[in-house]
N, C-alpha and C positions, 0 to 999 in steps of 0.2 A: 423540765430539762430532759427527762426521759423521752417525752413525746418529740421534742426537737431533734434529739439524737436519732430516733427511729425515722423521722422524716428525712434527715440528712442521709441516713443509710439507704432509704428507699430511693432517694434522688440519685445517689452514687450508683446503685445497682441498675436503676432505670437508664441512666446515661450509658453505662457499659452495654446494656442490652440494645439500646438504640444504635450505638456505634457498630455493634455486631451485625445488626440488620442492614445498616447502610453499607457496610463492607460487602456483604453478599448482594446488595442491590447493584453495585458496580460490576459484578461478575456477569449477570445476564445481559446488562446493557452493552458490554463490550462484545459478548458473543453475538448479539443481534447485529452490531455494527459490522463485524467481520463477515458474518453470513450474508447479510443484505448487500454489503458491498460486493461480495463475490457474485451474488445472483445478478446484481445490476450490471456488473462488468460482463457477465455472460450475455446479457441482453444488448448492451450498448457498446461492447468492445472493450479492449484493455489497452488502448492507446492512452497517452498521458492526459489528453483532454478529457476523456471519459472518467479516468481515475480521479482527476482533480475536481471535476464538477460534482461527482458523486460524493466525495468526501466533504466538499464545501456545502452541498445540499444537506447532508446529515448534520453537520455542525450548525448550520443556520437554523435548522429545526430545534436544536438544543437551545440556541440563543433565544429564539422566540418563546420557547417553553419557559425560559426563566421569567419572561414578562408575564406569562400566564400564571406562573407560581406567585409572582409578586402581586398580581391582581387578586388571587385567592387569599393572600395574606391580609388583604383589607377587609375580608369578611369576618368580622369579629366573633360571630357566633359559631364559626366552623372550627372543628378540632383538627389541628395540623397533622397529627399522627394518624387520625382516621383517614384524612385525605391521602396521606402517603400510602396507606394500605389499599385504598380504592384505586389509586394510580397504578400500583404494582399489578393489581388484578386486570385492569384495562390493558396494560402493556402485554401481559401474558395472553389475553384473549386475541389481541392483534397478532402476536407472535404465532399463535396456532394456525392462523390462516395466511400468514405473510408470504410464504413460499408460493402458495396458489395464486395470490394476488400478483406477485411478481411475474409468474409464468404467464398469466393472462395479459399483463402489460407487455410482455415480450412479443406476443403475437400481434397485439393491437398497435404497437408503436415501432415496428421494425423500420429501420432507415431514418430514424430521427436525427436532426441536426444537433450540433453541439449545444446550442442555446436551448433547443427543445429537450435535449437530454437532461440539462440542469433542471428545467421546470418539471419534467416528468419524474426525475429522481426525487426532487424536493416533495412533489405531491405524494409519491409512494411512501416516503418515510416521515411525512409531516406529522401525522397523528402520534405515532409512538415516540418520536423525538421530542415533540411538544410536551408529552407527558413526562419523559425522562428529564427534560430540562427544568420542569416545574418542581422537582423534588428538593433541589438544593435550597432555593429561597424559602420553601416551606419549613424545612428542618432548621435552617439558620434562624428563621424568625422564632421558632419554638425554643431553640437552644439558648439564644441570647437572653430570653426571658428568665433563664435560670443562671447563666454564667455572668451576665451583665458585661460581657466582653465580646465585641464583634469579631475581632481578629482571631481570638482563641476558638470561638465557635466555628468560624469559617475554616480555619486551619485544621481543626480536628475532623470535621465532616469531610473536607476535601481530601484529607489524608486517607481516611478509612475507605471512602468511595473509590478514589483513584487507585489505591493499593489493591482493592478488589478487582478493578479493571486490569491492572498490571498482572496480577496472578492469572486472570483469565487468558490474557495474551500468551503468557509463557506456557500455560497448560494447553492452549490451542496448538502452539508450535510443537509441543512435545507429545501430546496424547490425543486431545479431543477430536481434531479434524481427522486424524489418522484412523481412529477407531469408531467414531460416531458419524462422520461425514456432516454435510450441511443439515440434513433433516434431523439427525440425532442431536446435533448441537442446538437446534431450535427447540426441540423437546426438552432438553436439559435446561435451557434458559427459561422456558415456560414453567417448568416444574419449580425452579427457584423463585420465579415471580410469585407463584401461588403459595409456596411455602412461607416466603417472607410476609405476604399479606396475612396468611392464616395465623402465623406466630404473633404478629403485631395485634391483630384483632382479638385473639385470645388473651393476650397480655393486657390490652386496654380494658377488656371486660372484667378481667380479674382485678386489675388495679382500681378501677372505678368502684367495684364492689366493696373493696376494703378501705376506700377513702384515700388512696395514695395521693400525696401532694403533687406528684409529677403529672398525673393525669387531670386532676381537678383544675389545674392552671394551664392546660395544654391548648387552649384556644389560640387562634391567630390574633395578631395585633397585640402581643404581649408588651407591657410597659416595662420600662427600666430606666435607670439613670444614664445619662449621657457619659461617654468616655472620651469626648473630644476636648474636654477641659483638663489641662494638666494639673496634677496635684501641686500644692504649694511648693515652689522650688526652695532648695536649701540655702541658696545664696543669690545675691543680686545679679551676678553675671549670668547665671542659668536662667533667671527670670527674664533677662533682656533677650535671651535666645529663643524664648517660646514664640511660636507662630501658629497661624491657622492653616490647616491643610484642607483645601476646598474639595467638595464632592465633584465638581466639574473637572478639576485637574486630575482627580482620581480616575474618572472615566477615560480621559485621554491616555493616562499612563497604563491602565490595564489593557486598553486596546493595543497600545504599542507593544506591551509585553506579550500579548497573544500573537501579534504579528510576527515578532521575532521567534517565539517558541515554535510555531507551526512551520515557519520558513526553515528553521534548522532541522525540524523533523523530516521534511520533504528532502532536504539536502542530504541528511544522513541516510535515509532510506536508499537513495540512489547510490551512494558510495558503498554501502554495505551490500547491496544487491549485486553490484559489479564484483566486489571482492569475493562474494560467495557464488559467483556464476549464476545468479538469478534463482537460487533455490527458494522454494515456496516458504520455508520456515523462517526466512530472514525478516520479512515484513512484520509478522507478529512478534518476533524476537526483539527487533529494534523498537517497536511500539511498546512492548512490555517493559523494557529497560527505561524508555523515555517516560512512561507513566509512573514507573516505580520511583524515578528521580523526582517527578512532580509531587508524588505522594510524600516522600521523605523531606522534600523542600517545604511542603506544607507543615510537616511535623516540626521542622526547624523554626519556621515562623511562629508556630504555637508557643515555643519557648520564649521568643521575644515579646509576643503579645501578652504573655502572662506576666513577664517581669517588667515590661515597659509599657504600661497601659496608657500613658499620656500621649494622645494623638498629636499634640502640638509640639512635642520635644523634637527639635531638628536633628538631634543625634540619632534618634530612632529612624527618622526619614532617610538619613544618609546611609543607614544600613541597607535600605532598598537599593540605593545606587551601587553599593559595594557588591551586593548579590548579583545585580545585573552585569556589572563589570566582570566579575569572576566567571559567571556563566558564559558570557560572550567570548572571553579569552579561551576557555576550555573548548567551547563549541568550535571556534576557529581552528584549534589544534587537532581536533578529532581526525580529520581526513589525512593530514600528513603523518600523524602518528600511526594511523592504520596502514599506510603504505610502507612504513618502516617495519611494522609488525609482520606484514605479509611478505615484503620483498627481501628483508634482511634476516629476520629471525624465523621466517617461514612458519609462523603460528596461525591458527585458524582465525577468521575475523571475529568470531564470538568472544575471543580473548579480550577485545577492546570494547565490547558493549557496555561493561560497567562504567566506562568513561562517559558514555552518553547519560547515564544516570546522574553522574556528578554534575555535568553541565545543566541538565534539565532540573536538577534539585535546586540549583541557584536561581534559575528562572522560575521554578515552581514556588519558591518562597515569596516571590513578589506579589502574587495575586492576593493571598490572605493578608499580607502586611498592608497593602494598599487599601483593602477593604476595612482593615482595622482603623486606619488613619483617616479614611474618607467617609465612613458610615458610622453614625451614632446609634447606640442601642435603644432607640426610642420607638415610638409607635410605628414608624415607617421603615423599620429595619428590613423587613422582608421585601418590600417594594424596592427600596434602594439597592438591596443586594441583587435583585433581579436585573436592575439597570447595569450594575457593575459586571455581572456575569454576562449579560448581553454584549456589553462593550468588549469584554475579553474575547467572546466568541466571534464577534464581527471582525476584530483585529486578526483572529486566527484564520477566519475565512478569507480575508483580504490577503494574508500571508500565503495561504494555500494557492489562491488564484494567481496572484502576482508572481510568486516564485515558480509555480508549475507552468504557467502559460508564457510569461514574459521573460523573467530572468534566465531560465534554463534554455530559452530559445536564442537569446542574444548575448549572454555572458558565459564565460568559461567557469569551470569549477572554482578556480582560484579567485576570480573576480566576485563571484557570489559570496564566497567565504569572507572576503575582505569587506564587501558591502554590508553584510549582516553584522560583522564585528564592529564596523564603524557606526552603524545605526545604533547598536546597543551601547557603545561608548558615548555617543551623542546624548542618548536618553539619560545615561548615568550622569553625564556632565551637567545636563539641565537640572537634574535633581540636586546635585551638589551646589550649583549656583543658587538655587532657590532656597537652600537651607544653610547657607554660610554667610558670615559677616564679610565685609569688604576685604580685609586683609587675608583671611583664610580662603575666601572665594578664589582669589587670583592664584594662590598656591595650588589649590585643588584643580583649578582649570588647567594650569600648566602641567600638572601631573597627568591629567586626562589626555591632554594634547600629546604628551610624550608617549603614552600608551598607544594612541592612534598612529603616530608616526612609526613606532616600533612595529605595529601590525603591518603597515604598508611596506616597510623596509624588509622584513623577514619573509613576506609572502612569496616573493619570487624564488628564493632558494628552497623554501619549504615545499612549494608546489611544483618545482622543476622536475620534469619527467615523472610526474605523480602517477599517472595511469600505467606507465611502464613498470614502475616499482610495484604497484598494486597487483598487476597481473603477472609479474615476473617475466616481462617480454621486452625486446628491443623494438620500439615502434618507429615507423617512418611516416605514419599518417594518423591523424586523430580528428574526429568530427564529433562535436557535442551539440545536441539540440534538445528540445523538450521531450522528444520521443525516445531518447537514449544516447548512448555513447558508442560510436563505431571506431574501431582501431584496426590498423593494418601493420603487420610486422615487416621488418626489412627483407624478409624472404617471401612476401606476398600472401601471407595467411591472414584471413579476415576474422575479426572478433566483434561480436555484437553483444553489448551488455556484459562484457567480460567472458563470454563463452565462444568457443570455436564456431565459426559460421561459414567456412568454405575457403577455397583457394581460387585465385584468378587463373583458371586454366580450362581449356576445352580439348586438350590433347588426349586422345584415346590411346595412342601408342605408348607414350610415357604418362601413364595415368596416375597423377599425384593425389587426386581427390575423389577417386572411385566415380569418375564422371561417366563410366560405362552405364551407370544406372539411368542417367538422362537419355542416353542413346537407345536404351532398351525399350522405350515406349512402343516402338514399332514391332517389337517381338510379341506384344500382347494385344495390339489393336491393328487391324488391317488398314484403316484409313482415319487417323485422328485429325480430322480437318479443323475442328474447333476445340481449342484447349483452354482451360482455365488453370492458372498457376497461382497458388496461395503461398506467399513468401518468396522473396527475391534473393536474399543472401548475397553472395558474391556476383550474381548475374551469370555465372557459368552455365548453370542449368537452363536459364532462360534463353541464353544464346544458342545452346544446342537444340532445344525444342523449337525455337523460332526458325531454325535452319533445317528442321526435319522436312524432307521433300513432300510429305503428305499434309503437313500443317498449313492451313490457310489463314488462321487467325489465332493469336495467342493473347489472352487477357491476363495481365499480371496484377495481383493485389498485394501491396506491401504496406504495412502499417507505419513504417518509419520512412519518411521521404529522404532522410539522410543517406539511405542506401543508393538512391538514384544519383545523388551528387557524388558519392564515393566512387561508384562504378564509372562515372564520366572521366575520372582521373586515370583509369587503367585501360590501356589499349587492348589488352587481351579480351575484354568483354564490353567495352564502351559502345561498340557498334549496335548492340541490341537496343539501345535507347533511341536510335534512329531507324530501326527496322520498320518498314511500313506495315508488316503483319501484326505488330505489337501495340497493344493498348495498355497504358500504365495508369494504375489507380492507387491512390493513397487511402487506405481504409483498413479496418479490422476484417479479416476474412469471414468470420462467422456472421458478423453484422451485415456485411455486403450480401452474403447469400440470403439472409433473411429478408433484406430489403428488395432483392431482385428475384422475386419468386418465379418469374417466367423464363429466366435465363437457363439455357440448356447447353450441354457440352458433351462431346464425344469422350473426352478424358478430363479429369480434374487431377492435377499433379500437386503434391504437397511435400516439399522437401523441408519438413518442419524442424523446429528446435528440439533439443533433448527432452525426453518425456518427463524428466524429473524437475524441470524448471517451473517456476510459478506460472500458472494459468495455461500451461501446456495441455492440461486435461480438457480445456475448452475445445481443442481441436483433435481430441482422441476419443471422446466419450461416445456412448451409444446414441445419445440424443443428437450429437453433431453428425453422426453417420446418417441419421434419418434426414437431416437437412440436406446433406450432400446427395443422398439418393434421389431426392426430388429434382436435382439439377442435372441428372445424367440422362442423355438420350438413350433410346432402346439399344442395348448392346454397349452402352458407355461404361467406362471403368474409372475407379478411383485408385490412383497410384500414390501411395503414401509412405513416407519414411517414418517408421515407428521406433527407430533408434534402439532396437534390441529389447523393447519392453514386451515381455510375455503377456502381460495383462492387456496391452493395447492390441497385440496380435490376436489374442483370443477374441476380444471384442469385435474386431473387424471381421474375422472369419465366421463367427457366430451370427453376425448381423447380415452377412451376404452369403448366398448359397454357392457362389463360385469364387475361388481364391487361389493365389499362388504367393509364395514368398520368393523374392529375388534379392539376394544379399540381405540388406536391412530394410528393403522395400516390401510392402505387401500390396498386391494388386487385387482388387475385389470388384465384383459385378453381380448384377441380378441375372445376367445371361451367361451362357458358357463362354469362357475366355478362349480366344483363338490363338493359342501359343504356337508360334510357327518360326522355327529356326531358319528355314530357307528364305522366308520373306525378310527376316531381319538381316541375313547375309546380303541379300540384294539391296536392301535399303542402305546398309553400311557402305557398300561398294559405290553407291551413287551420292553419298552424303558429302556435302561441301560446306565449309565454314568460311565465310567471307571470301568465297570464290576458290578456296583451297580445299582439295580433296582430303578427306579424313585419312584414307588409306591410299598409298601409292602402290599400285600392283606391280610396279617394276622393282620394288625393294623387298628383299627377302624378309627383313625385320618386320615390315608392315604385313606381308602375307602371313607370316607366322602368328603375328598378333591378332589378325582377323580370325584365324582358325581358333585361337585360344579364347577370344571373346565369344564367338558363336557357340563354342563348346560349353560355355558356362550354363547354357540352357539344359544340358543333360548331365551336369556335373553334380553327382551326389557323394563325392569324396569328402570326408571330414576335413575341416579346415580350422586353423587357429587364427582368429582375427580379434579385433576389438570387441566384437559382440559374440565371439565363439560360435560363428555360423557353422552348422553341421554340414552344409553344402551350399552351393551357389543358389540352388532353386529347391523349392519344397512345395508339395501339393497341399491342398486344403485338408485332406485326411491326415497327413503327417503333421500338419500344423495343429489340428485339433488334438491329436494324441500327445504331442509334445507340450501343449499348453493346458493339459487337462486340469492341473492344479492351480492354474492362474484364475484371476478374478475378472469380471466384466467391469470395465471403466464406465462410470456414469457421472453426470454433472454433480450428483449429490455426494458420491463417495470420494472422488478426486484421488483415487488410490495411486496413480502414477506420481503424484507430487508429494503425498504425505506419508506413504508407507515405505 
């Protein structure tokens, strides 16, 4: 008896140690995902197509990895825990060289198409994600041999691993990226991989040396009794209700659950990014709460799998339907509740992130429960688990691609929310129908139909003026597509992704949008004949530059084609779309520059978004300035809106030997900059927009305004503005002195976004 008690204690301690390691295994896996995704977005751009295919490629690798893990489980002579340790080492080794591999790919694959991006992204992350995906089937196969309960084993492992990933997300949002950057985050992940492997190998060696029962039976292919046969029912009516839950049906249902979950995640990320004006910390925050919900949903399913082991009991199966139903109702309500929190109570969007955890917890409980009822704890448990995991991943990939590419392009936010809710209700109803007798079936079907009708009926009032409430604005125009959400207020102010993006005005006399900055191009360059403009915004800048008397060709790169459509509705700027000087391109600016290595310009103009927004650092970093430099003609200049970031200003002026700041614009060049107030005066006097002179010399107001504008080139008087500009213009020497304590922005540190 004493020996059995000791073995039981060894098993209990060993299980806790294994859970501890698997928790920390989820931490580096998520770090890698965020780092590699960021690196791949830098290579292939940050439009929704690239983001969607990169995420899908990462997840598909995990799914195929589950098949690999299932195949390993059929090797009876192999120790599952030893394989887990080896896999952690291999992942760490790849992590060490991963950033160098991605940088090499950036150079070799510039200008790839969307389909090529998917294949390349998949190839770059295939090996590590294959290894990551193999760990769950291996450990489930091992653990079921001890617990004799598939659902309990899956739920526990899924809980600890996903919780580790959730903690990693929240720490990334709060600390890791801000202080470690991309390279430091990778080194942290690699260290954790090696520490996990070392701890497990030491423990395995020690356990095998003292004859631990846990290790002596740790080989793959563990046998155990089946749990798909219900225990003897207590009465005849319960016996009549017992049914068989097929493995094939389980595959279909876990795929649908993955589809719904990932579709909601993409939907929620968009809503919260707009609510938070595109701040970088939003994505890992949303993902962290989403994963935390999945983790605690798995813990919830652990309770049911432990208490209700009979896979054939329809009451247990109906619980899956209830989880799906509740998760979809809460998921449907997230967006309108967020708009109320933001628009009525004026609370920050993070206040509502716990609601994401509630919705995802209900959805997260489904996967372990389905595994419990569809997979028997026999010889093939690891292999069958790999198929279940793959089906879940394939559903998630399909949800990512369909929602990101198709639904967001053709449906409104309200329509997507309703569609996802109805799909979830339909799956719940199908489960109810399959697990109910005839009389109860119709009652439950009627109840499900009532819920579906209620969703459709309340959708319109709940989502009415949704984006206006979310942003606290009165909107007269709204455009939604897969690249983002563009809104215009009733006084003509443009918002892109929830953030100010310009005003439809080229009026330099009554300057509402500091459009003087666009007119100032001729103050710094004597003949900007060929100009590249990255980012379109309201089109006001594009119209001013296209009508510059010296400009012969203007190439505009805009990542969201919705801006072109929006501009066409506003007469103040719409003519730029038909200007014969203008070439319009839909692409990521950095990706386009990489792909068109021979393109040269007299000036590259970038009136970019705020420096603190997600991925803004891709267009502010030292590496990006190197790319821009290669596209400048001799004497060419880069004219960039740095939105008041001292770090971005220092990076620009350190990178280039010649520089000025004009308001919030920094102009840099490898050659001396010909700052000439008289040339600018002459240009402004001849400037015409749509045939109309910018300044009318017969009007005193216009003459005074012309003098005021030209005088800005010598104005060193302190000013109080949104960016606390010390003067209208500032020399490179003064810029360096003022930004002495600032940091250099790099692709790795991303400091404008995370600090």
